[in-house]
N, C-alpha and C positions, 0 to 999 in steps of 0.2 A: 504493500499498499506506500501511495508517496504522497508526504505532508503537502500543505499547502504554501505558496509563497506568502512570506511575510513582510510588509511593507508600515514602519512604522512613523508617521509623521513628526518633526520636529514638536516637543512637548506634551505627545500623545501614550508615552508608554506606560506601565503597568507600575503606579508608584507603592514605594513600601518605605515609610519614613523618607530619608535623604538621597533613598536610590529609586531612580527611573529605569526598569526594566525593558528592553528592546527584544532582546530573545529570551524568552524563557523556557523553562524546562518543557510544558505544555506545545513549544514549538518548534522543539529539538531536544533529544536527548543528551548530545553530545559536548553542550554549551551553555552558559547564560550568560549575556552581555546587559552592561548596566551603565550608567552614568550616574557618579556620585558626585557630592556637591558638599564640601567639607567646611564649615563658616569659620573664624578666625576663631582659635581655643578648641574646635573639634576636634575628635579622633575616634579610633576604634583600639580597645584594648588588645594585648597582648592575649593572641588567640592562635588555635593551630588548626586546618582544615586535613583530614585522612580522606585518603586517595581522593584527593583534589587538587590542582593548582590553582592558583591565585594569581592572576597577574594587573598590572596595570600601566595604562598610557596617561600621561600627566597632561592633561590639555591646558588648562590654567594655573597660573601658583606655581609653589613649590610644596610638594609633599614629604612631610619627614617620615621615612622608612624606617623602622627596629626593627631587625635579624637577628633571631636568636637571641640572646641576651643582652647584647652590648653594640653590636657593628649598625650604625645608624647612617643612611642613605640620603642626602637633601636630593630630591629627584624635581628639578624644576621641569618646566612646560617643555614637551618633545619628549622627555625621559620614558623608557618603557623599564618595567619591572617586573619580572618574572618568579615567583614564590614557590617554590615545588611542594608536592603534598608531605606532610608532617611537619616542615618547617615553622616553628614559631616566628609570629611578626604582629607587630601594631604599628597603626597610621595617625599623624598628627598634621594639623595644621597649626603651623607654629607661627606663620606670617599674619601680616593686616588685611591681607585681601582672600578673598575665595578660594579653596582647591578645587577644579573640577578636573574629574577623572573620569577613564573609561576604563572599565573594570570587568575582565575577563575570568569568569570560573569554568572549571574542565574538570571533570563532565559536569552535568547539567544538574539541579537539584539545589543550588543553591537559595534559590529563591522560593521555594517552598518552603526548606528549614528557618528563613525569615517573617514564612506568615502569609505567602503570596499564592494563590491556590487557580 
């Protein structure tokens, strides 16, 4: 059975908090794609994804990514970061402007774990 083509116009994705999902598990089992906005001072505490890669392309601002216990990367616009499954990581916006990132989780399922059905 083939799946339908998905076209999402700007701002028309499925939202959960500060994440706008453009590709959901309902669309494809292979990955989730979303745009995440972190306001100044916002972040995501240290966490681990088992059996799922997490990646970011920074669109605007500078994203602080803590990898493991102590490696910190200041990922400015245009930077791509791939966090392999099982790797502890945290995200933060330590700057004065919003950070916008394109976020891919592979395989799919992340959207459902944070409340999208």
